[in-house]
All heavy atoms as a GROMACS GRO file, in nm:
protein
  516
    1MET      N    1   0.085  -0.119   0.000
    1MET     CA    2   0.000   0.000   0.000
    1MET      C    3   0.089   0.124   0.000
    1MET      O    4   0.188   0.131   0.070
    1MET     CB    5  -0.090   0.000   0.123
    1MET     CG    6  -0.185   0.119   0.127
    1MET     SD    7  -0.285   0.135   0.276
    1MET     CE    8  -0.376  -0.016   0.275
    2ASN      N    9   0.050   0.217  -0.078
    2ASN     CA   10   0.119   0.345  -0.088
    2ASN      C   11   0.121   0.413   0.049
    2ASN      O   12   0.021   0.417   0.119
    2ASN     CB   13   0.045   0.428  -0.192
    2ASN     CG   14   0.108   0.562  -0.217
    2ASN    OD1   15   0.155   0.629  -0.126
    2ASN    ND2   16   0.105   0.604  -0.342
    3ALA      N   17   0.236   0.469   0.088
    3ALA     CA   18   0.248   0.535   0.218
    3ALA      C   19   0.154   0.655   0.229
    3ALA      O   20   0.099   0.681   0.337
    3ALA     CB   21   0.392   0.579   0.239
    4GLU      N   22   0.134   0.725   0.120
    4GLU     CA   23   0.044   0.841   0.122
    4GLU      C   24  -0.100   0.797   0.145
    4GLU      O   25  -0.174   0.861   0.219
    4GLU     CB   26   0.057   0.920  -0.008
    4GLU     CG   27  -0.011   1.054  -0.004
    4GLU     CD   28   0.016   1.137  -0.129
    4GLU    OE1   29   0.088   1.091  -0.219
    4GLU    OE2   30  -0.038   1.248  -0.136
    5ILE      N   31  -0.139   0.686   0.084
    5ILE     CA   32  -0.273   0.633   0.102
    5ILE      C   33  -0.292   0.588   0.247
    5ILE      O   34  -0.394   0.617   0.310
    5ILE     CB   35  -0.301   0.517   0.004
    5ILE    CG1   36  -0.314   0.571  -0.139
    5ILE    CG2   37  -0.425   0.440   0.044
    5ILE    CD1   38  -0.328   0.465  -0.246
    6ALA      N   39  -0.193   0.521   0.302
    6ALA     CA   40  -0.200   0.476   0.441
    6ALA      C   41  -0.211   0.595   0.536
    6ALA      O   42  -0.289   0.592   0.633
    6ALA     CB   43  -0.079   0.392   0.475
    7ALA      N   44  -0.136   0.700   0.509
    7ALA     CA   45  -0.141   0.819   0.593
    7ALA      C   46  -0.279   0.885   0.586
    7ALA      O   47  -0.333   0.929   0.688
    7ALA     CB   48  -0.033   0.918   0.552
    8LEU      N   49  -0.335   0.892   0.466
    8LEU     CA   50  -0.468   0.952   0.451
    8LEU      C   51  -0.575   0.869   0.522
    8LEU      O   52  -0.665   0.925   0.584
    8LEU     CB   53  -0.504   0.965   0.303
    8LEU     CG   54  -0.472   1.099   0.241
    8LEU    CD1   55  -0.496   1.095   0.091
    8LEU    CD2   56  -0.553   1.209   0.303
    9LYS      N   57  -0.563   0.739   0.517
    9LYS     CA   58  -0.659   0.653   0.588
    9LYS      C   59  -0.649   0.677   0.738
    9LYS      O   60  -0.750   0.680   0.808
    9LYS     CB   61  -0.636   0.506   0.554
    9LYS     CG   62  -0.684   0.472   0.415
    9LYS     CD   63  -0.669   0.325   0.385
    9LYS     CE   64  -0.725   0.292   0.247
    9LYS     NZ   65  -0.718   0.149   0.216
   10GLY      N   66  -0.529   0.696   0.789
   10GLY     CA   67  -0.511   0.728   0.930
   10GLY      C   68  -0.571   0.862   0.965
   10GLY      O   69  -0.634   0.878   1.070
   11GLU      N   70  -0.552   0.959   0.877
   11GLU     CA   71  -0.610   1.092   0.898
   11GLU      C   72  -0.762   1.083   0.900
   11GLU      O   73  -0.827   1.145   0.985
   11GLU     CB   74  -0.564   1.187   0.788
   11GLU     CG   75  -0.616   1.328   0.801
   11GLU     CD   76  -0.570   1.420   0.690
   11GLU    OE1   77  -0.479   1.384   0.613
   11GLU    OE2   78  -0.628   1.530   0.678
   12ILE      N   79  -0.819   1.007   0.810
   12ILE     CA   80  -0.966   0.991   0.804
   12ILE      C   81  -1.017   0.925   0.932
   12ILE      O   82  -1.121   0.964   0.984
   12ILE     CB   83  -1.006   0.913   0.678
   12ILE    CG1   84  -0.984   1.000   0.554
   12ILE    CG2   85  -1.152   0.866   0.686
   12ILE    CD1   86  -0.993   0.927   0.422
   13ARG      N   87  -0.943   0.827   0.983
   13ARG     CA   88  -0.984   0.762   1.108
   13ARG      C   89  -0.986   0.861   1.224
   13ARG      O   90  -1.064   0.846   1.317
   13ARG     CB   91  -0.892   0.646   1.141
   13ARG     CG   92  -0.927   0.518   1.067
   13ARG     CD   93  -0.854   0.398   1.120
   13ARG     NE   94  -0.709   0.406   1.106
   13ARG     CZ   95  -0.641   0.373   0.997
   13ARG    NH1   96  -0.705   0.330   0.891
   13ARG    NH2   97  -0.510   0.382   0.994
   14LYS      N   98  -0.902   0.962   1.220
   14LYS     CA   99  -0.900   1.065   1.325
   14LYS      C  100  -1.007   1.172   1.300
   14LYS      O  101  -1.068   1.222   1.394
   14LYS     CB  102  -0.763   1.132   1.332
   14LYS     CG  103  -0.655   1.041   1.384
   14LYS     CD  104  -0.521   1.111   1.382
   14LYS     CE  105  -0.410   1.016   1.425
   14LYS     NZ  106  -0.279   1.080   1.416
   15LEU      N  107  -1.027   1.208   1.174
   15LEU     CA  108  -1.123   1.314   1.142
   15LEU      C  109  -1.268   1.269   1.158
   15LEU      O  110  -1.353   1.350   1.194
   15LEU     CB  111  -1.100   1.363   0.998
   15LEU     CG  112  -0.972   1.440   0.973
   15LEU    CD1  113  -0.953   1.463   0.823
   15LEU    CD2  114  -0.974   1.573   1.047
   16SER      N  115  -1.296   1.144   1.130
   16SER     CA  116  -1.433   1.095   1.134
   16SER      C  117  -1.499   1.112   1.271
   16SER      O  118  -1.610   1.166   1.279
   16SER     CB  119  -1.438   0.950   1.087
   16SER     OG  120  -1.571   0.906   1.079
   17PRO      N  121  -1.435   1.070   1.381
   17PRO     CA  122  -1.499   1.090   1.511
   17PRO      C  123  -1.513   1.238   1.547
   17PRO      O  124  -1.610   1.278   1.613
   17PRO     CB  125  -1.409   1.018   1.610
   17PRO     CG  126  -1.308   0.945   1.533
   17PRO     CD  127  -1.315   0.989   1.391
   18ARG      N  128  -1.418   1.320   1.503
   18ARG     CA  129  -1.428   1.464   1.529
   18ARG      C  130  -1.550   1.523   1.459
   18ARG      O  131  -1.623   1.605   1.515
   18ARG     CB  132  -1.303   1.537   1.482
   18ARG     CG  133  -1.183   1.510   1.568
   18ARG     CD  134  -1.064   1.591   1.520
   18ARG     NE  135  -0.943   1.534   1.576
   18ARG     CZ  136  -0.824   1.552   1.525
   18ARG    NH1  137  -0.808   1.627   1.418
   18ARG    NH2  138  -0.719   1.497   1.580
   19ALA      N  139  -1.572   1.482   1.335
   19ALA     CA  140  -1.687   1.531   1.259
   19ALA      C  141  -1.817   1.482   1.323
   19ALA      O  142  -1.913   1.559   1.336
   19ALA     CB  143  -1.678   1.487   1.113
   20THR      N  144  -1.818   1.358   1.365
   20THR     CA  145  -1.937   1.304   1.431
   20THR      C  146  -1.967   1.380   1.559
   20THR      O  147  -2.082   1.417   1.585
   20THR     CB  148  -1.918   1.154   1.461
   20THR    OG1  149  -1.898   1.085   1.337
   20THR    CG2  150  -2.038   1.096   1.532
   21ALA      N  151  -1.865   1.406   1.638
   21ALA     CA  152  -1.883   1.480   1.764
   21ALA      C  153  -1.932   1.623   1.737
   21ALA      O  154  -2.020   1.674   1.807
   21ALA     CB  155  -1.753   1.483   1.844
   22ALA      N  156  -1.877   1.686   1.634
   22ALA     CA  157  -1.919   1.823   1.600
   22ALA      C  158  -2.064   1.824   1.553
   22ALA      O  159  -2.140   1.915   1.586
   22ALA     CB  160  -1.827   1.882   1.494
   23GLY      N  161  -2.103   1.723   1.477
   23GLY     CA  162  -2.241   1.712   1.432
   23GLY      C  163  -2.336   1.691   1.549
   23GLY      O  164  -2.446   1.748   1.553
   24MET      N  165  -2.293   1.611   1.645
   24MET     CA  166  -2.376   1.588   1.764
   24MET      C  167  -2.388   1.714   1.847
   24MET      O  168  -2.495   1.744   1.902
   24MET     CB  169  -2.318   1.474   1.848
   24MET     CG  170  -2.337   1.338   1.786
   24MET     SD  171  -2.509   1.296   1.748
   24MET     CE  172  -2.583   1.302   1.910
   25ALA      N  173  -2.280   1.792   1.856
   25ALA     CA  174  -2.286   1.919   1.930
   25ALA      C  175  -2.385   2.013   1.865
   25ALA      O  176  -2.462   2.082   1.933
   25ALA     CB  177  -2.147   1.982   1.937
   26LEU      N  178  -2.387   2.016   1.733
   26LEU     CA  179  -2.482   2.100   1.661
   26LEU      C  180  -2.625   2.052   1.684
   26LEU      O  181  -2.716   2.131   1.709
   26LEU     CB  182  -2.448   2.099   1.511
   26LEU     CG  183  -2.520   2.198   1.421
   26LEU    CD1  184  -2.498   2.341   1.467
   26LEU    CD2  185  -2.473   2.180   1.278
   27HIS      N  186  -2.643   1.922   1.681
   27HIS     CA  187  -2.775   1.864   1.708
   27HIS      C  188  -2.820   1.895   1.850
   27HIS      O  189  -2.935   1.937   1.872
   27HIS     CB  190  -2.769   1.713   1.686
   27HIS     CG  191  -2.896   1.643   1.719
   27HIS    ND1  192  -2.920   1.589   1.843
   27HIS    CD2  193  -3.008   1.621   1.645
   27HIS    CE1  194  -3.042   1.536   1.844
   27HIS    NE2  195  -3.096   1.554   1.725
   28ASP      N  196  -2.731   1.877   1.947
   28ASP     CA  197  -2.766   1.906   2.086
   28ASP      C  198  -2.802   2.052   2.104
   28ASP      O  199  -2.899   2.084   2.175
   28ASP     CB  200  -2.650   1.869   2.179
   28ASP     CG  201  -2.626   1.719   2.186
   28ASP    OD1  202  -2.714   1.641   2.141
   28ASP    OD2  203  -2.518   1.680   2.235
   29LEU      N  204  -2.727   2.140   2.041
   29LEU     CA  205  -2.758   2.282   2.050
   29LEU      C  206  -2.896   2.311   1.995
   29LEU      O  207  -2.974   2.387   2.054
   29LEU     CB  208  -2.653   2.365   1.975
   29LEU     CG  209  -2.679   2.515   1.966
   29LEU    CD1  210  -2.682   2.578   2.105
   29LEU    CD2  211  -2.574   2.581   1.879
   30SER      N  212  -2.930   2.250   1.883
   30SER     CA  213  -3.060   2.275   1.822
   30SER      C  214  -3.174   2.231   1.914
   30SER      O  215  -3.280   2.293   1.914
   30SER     CB  216  -3.072   2.204   1.686
   30SER     OG  217  -3.084   2.065   1.704
   31GLU      N  218  -3.151   2.127   1.991
   31GLU     CA  219  -3.255   2.081   2.084
   31GLU      C  220  -3.271   2.172   2.204
   31GLU      O  221  -3.375   2.171   2.269
   31GLU     CB  222  -3.225   1.938   2.130
   31GLU     CG  223  -3.246   1.836   2.021
   31GLU     CD  224  -3.228   1.694   2.070
   31GLU    OE1  225  -3.163   1.673   2.175
   31GLU    OE2  226  -3.279   1.604   2.001
   32GLU      N  227  -3.167   2.250   2.235
   32GLU     CA  228  -3.171   2.338   2.351
   32GLU      C  229  -3.221   2.479   2.318
   32GLU      O  230  -3.238   2.560   2.409
   32GLU     CB  231  -3.031   2.348   2.411
   32GLU     CG  232  -2.978   2.216   2.464
   32GLU     CD  233  -2.831   2.222   2.498
   32GLU    OE1  234  -2.769   2.330   2.483
   32GLU    OE2  235  -2.777   2.118   2.537
   33LEU      N  236  -3.242   2.506   2.192
   33LEU     CA  237  -3.285   2.641   2.153
   33LEU      C  238  -3.419   2.675   2.216
   33LEU      O  239  -3.503   2.588   2.232
   33LEU     CB  240  -3.292   2.653   2.001
   33LEU     CG  241  -3.158   2.649   1.930
   33LEU    CD1  242  -3.177   2.645   1.780
   33LEU    CD2  243  -3.070   2.764   1.969
   34PRO      N  244  -3.442   2.797   2.254
   34PRO     CA  245  -3.363   2.918   2.226
   34PRO      C  246  -3.245   2.940   2.320
   34PRO      O  247  -3.165   3.029   2.298
   34PRO     CB  248  -3.464   3.030   2.237
   34PRO     CG  249  -3.561   2.984   2.339
   34PRO     CD  250  -3.568   2.834   2.320
   35ALA      N  251  -3.234   2.859   2.428
   35ALA     CA  252  -3.118   2.875   2.516
   35ALA      C  253  -2.991   2.846   2.436
   35ALA      O  254  -2.986   2.754   2.355
   35ALA     CB  255  -3.128   2.779   2.634
   36GLY      N  256  -2.889   2.923   2.458
   36GLY     CA  257  -2.762   2.903   2.391
   36GLY      C  258  -2.757   2.948   2.247
   36GLY      O  259  -2.663   2.916   2.174
   37TRP      N  260  -2.855   3.025   2.203
   37TRP     CA  261  -2.860   3.065   2.062
   37TRP      C  262  -2.738   3.145   2.019
   37TRP      O  263  -2.700   3.141   1.902
   37TRP     CB  264  -2.988   3.144   2.033
   37TRP     CG  265  -2.991   3.279   2.096
   37TRP    CD1  266  -3.040   3.312   2.219
   37TRP    CD2  267  -2.940   3.401   2.040
   37TRP    NE1  268  -3.022   3.446   2.242
   37TRP    CE2  269  -2.962   3.503   2.134
   37TRP    CE3  270  -2.880   3.432   1.920
   37TRP    CZ2  271  -2.923   3.634   2.111
   37TRP    CZ3  272  -2.843   3.564   1.896
   37TRP    CH2  273  -2.865   3.662   1.992
   38THR      N  274  -2.673   3.212   2.113
   38THR     CA  275  -2.557   3.293   2.076
   38THR      C  276  -2.437   3.207   2.035
   38THR      O  277  -2.343   3.256   1.972
   38THR     CB  278  -2.514   3.386   2.191
   38THR    OG1  279  -2.487   3.307   2.307
   38THR    CG2  280  -2.623   3.487   2.221
   39SER      N  281  -2.439   3.079   2.069
   39SER     CA  282  -2.327   2.992   2.033
   39SER      C  283  -2.347   2.924   1.897
   39SER      O  284  -2.261   2.848   1.853
   39SER     CB  285  -2.303   2.888   2.142
   39SER     OG  286  -2.415   2.805   2.156
   40ILE      N  287  -2.459   2.954   1.831
   40ILE     CA  288  -2.486   2.892   1.701
   40ILE      C  289  -2.371   2.912   1.602
   40ILE      O  290  -2.325   2.814   1.541
   40ILE     CB  291  -2.619   2.942   1.640
   40ILE    CG1  292  -2.737   2.890   1.723
   40ILE    CG2  293  -2.634   2.898   1.495
   40ILE    CD1  294  -2.872   2.951   1.684
   41PRO      N  295  -2.320   3.033   1.581
   41PRO     CA  296  -2.214   3.049   1.481
   41PRO      C  297  -2.089   2.967   1.513
   41PRO      O  298  -2.031   2.905   1.423
   41PRO     CB  299  -2.182   3.199   1.485
   41PRO     CG  300  -2.307   3.262   1.537
   41PRO     CD  301  -2.364   3.163   1.634
   42ASP      N  302  -2.048   2.963   1.639
   42ASP     CA  303  -1.926   2.889   1.675
   42ASP      C  304  -1.945   2.739   1.658
   42ASP      O  305  -1.858   2.671   1.604
   42ASP     CB  306  -1.886   2.920   1.819
   42ASP     CG  307  -1.840   3.063   1.837
   42ASP    OD1  308  -1.790   3.123   1.738
   42ASP    OD2  309  -1.855   3.116   1.949
   43VAL      N  310  -2.058   2.687   1.705
   43VAL     CA  311  -2.083   2.543   1.695
   43VAL      C  312  -2.099   2.503   1.548
   43VAL      O  313  -2.045   2.401   1.504
   43VAL     CB  314  -2.207   2.504   1.779
   43VAL    CG1  315  -2.242   2.357   1.760
   43VAL    CG2  316  -2.182   2.533   1.926
   44ALA      N  317  -2.169   2.584   1.472
   44ALA     CA  318  -2.188   2.554   1.329
   44ALA      C  319  -2.056   2.561   1.253
   44ALA      O  320  -2.028   2.476   1.168
   44ALA     CB  321  -2.289   2.651   1.269
   45ARG      N  322  -1.972   2.659   1.286
   45ARG     CA  323  -1.842   2.672   1.219
   45ARG      C  324  -1.754   2.550   1.250
   45ARG      O  325  -1.689   2.495   1.161
   45ARG     CB  326  -1.772   2.801   1.262
   45ARG     CG  327  -1.642   2.829   1.191
   45ARG     CD  328  -1.577   2.964   1.226
   45ARG     NE  329  -1.627   3.034   1.343
   45ARG     CZ  330  -1.725   3.127   1.343
   45ARG    NH1  331  -1.785   3.159   1.231
   45ARG    NH2  332  -1.763   3.187   1.454
   46THR      N  333  -1.755   2.507   1.374
   46THR     CA  334  -1.677   2.389   1.413
   46THR      C  335  -1.724   2.266   1.335
   46THR      O  336  -1.642   2.189   1.283
   46THR     CB  337  -1.688   2.365   1.564
   46THR    OG1  338  -1.634   2.478   1.633
   46THR    CG2  339  -1.614   2.240   1.606
   47ALA      N  340  -1.856   2.248   1.326
   47ALA     CA  341  -1.910   2.134   1.252
   47ALA      C  342  -1.876   2.144   1.104
   47ALA      O  343  -1.833   2.046   1.042
   47ALA     CB  344  -2.061   2.125   1.271
   48PHE      N  345  -1.891   2.262   1.047
   48PHE     CA  346  -1.860   2.283   0.906
   48PHE      C  347  -1.714   2.250   0.877
   48PHE      O  348  -1.683   2.178   0.782
   48PHE     CB  349  -1.891   2.427   0.866
   48PHE     CG  350  -1.860   2.455   0.721
   48PHE    CD1  351  -1.954   2.430   0.623
   48PHE    CD2  352  -1.736   2.505   0.685
   48PHE    CE1  353  -1.925   2.455   0.489
   48PHE    CE2  354  -1.706   2.530   0.551
   48PHE     CZ  355  -1.801   2.504   0.454
   49GLU      N  356  -1.624   2.301   0.960
   49GLU     CA  357  -1.482   2.278   0.938
   49GLU      C  358  -1.446   2.131   0.954
   49GLU      O  359  -1.363   2.078   0.879
   49GLU     CB  360  -1.400   2.366   1.032
   49GLU     CG  361  -1.408   2.513   0.995
   49GLU     CD  362  -1.348   2.606   1.100
   49GLU    OE1  363  -1.306   2.559   1.207
   49GLU    OE2  364  -1.345   2.728   1.074
   50ALA      N  365  -1.507   2.064   1.051
   50ALA     CA  366  -1.478   1.922   1.072
   50ALA      C  367  -1.523   1.839   0.953
   50ALA      O  368  -1.449   1.752   0.905
   50ALA     CB  369  -1.546   1.874   1.201
   51PHE      N  370  -1.643   1.866   0.904
   51PHE     CA  371  -1.693   1.789   0.790
   51PHE      C  372  -1.620   1.825   0.661
   51PHE      O  373  -1.598   1.740   0.576
   51PHE     CB  374  -1.845   1.806   0.775
   51PHE     CG  375  -1.921   1.716   0.868
   51PHE    CD1  376  -1.970   1.765   0.988
   51PHE    CD2  377  -1.943   1.583   0.837
   51PHE    CE1  378  -2.039   1.683   1.076
   51PHE    CE2  379  -2.012   1.499   0.923
   51PHE     CZ  380  -2.060   1.549   1.044
   52ALA      N  381  -1.579   1.950   0.648
   52ALA     CA  382  -1.502   1.991   0.529
   52ALA      C  383  -1.366   1.921   0.527
   52ALA      O  384  -1.321   1.874   0.422
   52ALA     CB  385  -1.484   2.142   0.527
   53ALA      N  386  -1.302   1.911   0.642
   53ALA     CA  387  -1.173   1.843   0.650
   53ALA      C  388  -1.188   1.695   0.618
   53ALA      O  389  -1.108   1.637   0.543
   53ALA     CB  390  -1.111   1.862   0.789
   54LEU      N  391  -1.292   1.633   0.672
   54LEU     CA  392  -1.317   1.491   0.646
   54LEU      C  393  -1.347   1.468   0.498
   54LEU      O  394  -1.291   1.377   0.435
   54LEU     CB  395  -1.433   1.440   0.732
   54LEU     CG  396  -1.473   1.294   0.715
   54LEU    CD1  397  -1.356   1.201   0.743
   54LEU    CD2  398  -1.592   1.263   0.804
   55ASP      N  399  -1.430   1.551   0.440
   55ASP     CA  400  -1.464   1.538   0.299
   55ASP      C  401  -1.340   1.557   0.211
   55ASP      O  402  -1.319   1.482   0.115
   55ASP     CB  403  -1.572   1.640   0.260
   55ASP     CG  404  -1.615   1.626   0.116
   55ASP    OD1  405  -1.666   1.519   0.078
   55ASP    OD2  406  -1.596   1.724   0.040
   56GLY      N  407  -1.258   1.655   0.244
   56GLY     CA  408  -1.136   1.678   0.168
   56GLY      C  409  -1.042   1.559   0.172
   56GLY      O  410  -0.984   1.519   0.071
   57ALA      N  411  -1.027   1.501   0.290
   57ALA     CA  412  -0.939   1.384   0.304
   57ALA      C  413  -0.995   1.266   0.225
   57ALA      O  414  -0.919   1.193   0.160
   57ALA     CB  415  -0.923   1.349   0.451
   58ARG      N  416  -1.125   1.247   0.231
   58ARG     CA  417  -1.186   1.136   0.156
   58ARG      C  418  -1.170   1.156   0.006
   58ARG      O  419  -1.146   1.061  -0.068
   58ARG     CB  420  -1.334   1.124   0.192
   58ARG     CG  421  -1.354   1.061   0.329
   58ARG     CD  422  -1.501   1.052   0.362
   58ARG     NE  423  -1.523   0.980   0.486
   58ARG     CZ  424  -1.634   0.985   0.556
   58ARG    NH1  425  -1.737   1.059   0.514
   58ARG    NH2  426  -1.646   0.917   0.668
   59ARG      N  427  -1.183   1.280  -0.040
   59ARG     CA  428  -1.166   1.307  -0.183
   59ARG      C  429  -1.022   1.282  -0.228
   59ARG      O  430  -0.999   1.228  -0.335
   59ARG     CB  431  -1.209   1.451  -0.215
   59ARG     CG  432  -1.358   1.472  -0.210
   59ARG     CD  433  -1.391   1.621  -0.232
   59ARG     NE  434  -1.531   1.646  -0.213
   59ARG     CZ  435  -1.620   1.650  -0.311
   59ARG    NH1  436  -1.582   1.633  -0.435
   59ARG    NH2  437  -1.747   1.674  -0.284
   60ARG      N  438  -0.927   1.326  -0.143
   60ARG     CA  439  -0.786   1.302  -0.177
   60ARG      C  440  -0.757   1.152  -0.182
   60ARG      O  441  -0.688   1.104  -0.272
   60ARG     CB  442  -0.693   1.371  -0.076
   60ARG     CG  443  -0.691   1.522  -0.091
   60ARG     CD  444  -0.580   1.589  -0.010
   60ARG     NE  445  -0.574   1.551   0.131
   60ARG     CZ  446  -0.645   1.606   0.229
   60ARG    NH1  447  -0.731   1.703   0.202
   60ARG    NH2  448  -0.630   1.566   0.354
   61LEU      N  449  -0.812   1.077  -0.087
   61LEU     CA  450  -0.792   0.933  -0.084
   61LEU      C  451  -0.852   0.869  -0.208
   61LEU      O  452  -0.788   0.785  -0.272
   61LEU     CB  453  -0.855   0.872   0.042
   61LEU     CG  454  -0.849   0.720   0.052
   61LEU    CD1  455  -0.704   0.673   0.056
   61LEU    CD2  456  -0.925   0.673   0.174
   62ASN      N  457  -0.971   0.909  -0.244
   62ASN     CA  458  -1.036   0.856  -0.362
   62ASN      C  459  -0.953   0.884  -0.487
   62ASN      O  460  -0.935   0.796  -0.572
   62ASN     CB  461  -1.177   0.914  -0.376
   62ASN     CG  462  -1.256   0.848  -0.487
   62ASN    OD1  463  -1.220   0.744  -0.536
   62ASN    ND2  464  -1.364   0.913  -0.527
   63ARG      N  465  -0.900   1.004  -0.496
   63ARG     CA  466  -0.817   1.041  -0.612
   63ARG      C  467  -0.691   0.954  -0.618
   63ARG      O  468  -0.655   0.902  -0.723
   63ARG     CB  469  -0.778   1.188  -0.601
   63ARG     CG  470  -0.766   1.258  -0.732
   63ARG     CD  471  -0.747   1.408  -0.722
   63ARG     NE  472  -0.840   1.469  -0.626
   63ARG     CZ  473  -0.804   1.548  -0.523
   63ARG    NH1  474  -0.678   1.577  -0.503
   63ARG    NH2  475  -0.894   1.599  -0.442
   64LEU      N  476  -0.626   0.936  -0.502
   64LEU     CA  477  -0.504   0.854  -0.499
   64LEU      C  478  -0.534   0.708  -0.532
   64LEU      O  479  -0.457   0.645  -0.605
   64LEU     CB  480  -0.440   0.862  -0.360
   64LEU     CG  481  -0.364   0.990  -0.329
   64LEU    CD1  482  -0.319   0.990  -0.184
   64LEU    CD2  483  -0.245   1.006  -0.421
   65GLU      N  484  -0.642   0.656  -0.479
   65GLU     CA  485  -0.676   0.516  -0.507
   65GLU      C  486  -0.714   0.496  -0.653
   65GLU      O  487  -0.688   0.391  -0.710
   65GLU     CB  488  -0.788   0.469  -0.414
   65GLU     CG  489  -0.742   0.453  -0.270
   65GLU     CD  490  -0.852   0.409  -0.176
   65GLU    OE1  491  -0.971   0.441  -0.200
   65GLU    OE2  492  -0.819   0.346  -0.075
   66THR      N  493  -0.776   0.595  -0.713
   66THR     CA  494  -0.814   0.587  -0.853
   66THR      C  495  -0.691   0.592  -0.944
   66THR      O  496  -0.685   0.523  -1.045
   66THR     CB  497  -0.910   0.702  -0.890
   66THR    OG1  498  -1.025   0.694  -0.805
   66THR    CG2  499  -0.955   0.694  -1.034
   67GLU      N  500  -0.592   0.671  -0.903
   67GLU     CA  501  -0.470   0.684  -0.983
   67GLU      C  502  -0.386   0.558  -0.978
   67GLU      O  503  -0.312   0.530  -1.072
   67GLU     CB  504  -0.388   0.801  -0.933
   67GLU     CG  505  -0.448   0.937  -0.960
   67GLU     CD  506  -0.373   1.050  -0.891
   67GLU    OE1  507  -0.273   1.023  -0.820
   67GLU    OE2  508  -0.414   1.164  -0.909
   68ASN      N  509  -0.394   0.483  -0.869
   68ASN     CA  510  -0.309   0.363  -0.853
   68ASN      C  511  -0.375   0.238  -0.901
   68ASN      O  512  -0.474   0.207  -0.926
   68ASN     CB  513  -0.267   0.345  -0.706
   68ASN     CG  514  -0.171   0.454  -0.664
   68ASN    OD1  515  -0.093   0.500  -0.745
   68ASN    ND2  516  -0.179   0.493  -0.540
   0.00000   0.00000   0.00000
C-alpha cells in the first residue's frame, strides 16, 4: 500500500470521530434552543470545518486510489 494512502486513511480515522462529535454538538444545541442561541455560529463553524476536513481527506484518498 502506498504510504500516502495509508497516511490519509489514518487521517480519516481521526477526522471521522471529530466530525461526528461536532455534528452531535450542533444537534444538541438545536434541541436546547432558544437557550444558547448565541453559540450557534461557533458550533456551526466547528461542525462545518470538521466535515469539510473529512470530505477533503476522503476526496484526496479517492483520487489517490483511482490513480493507482
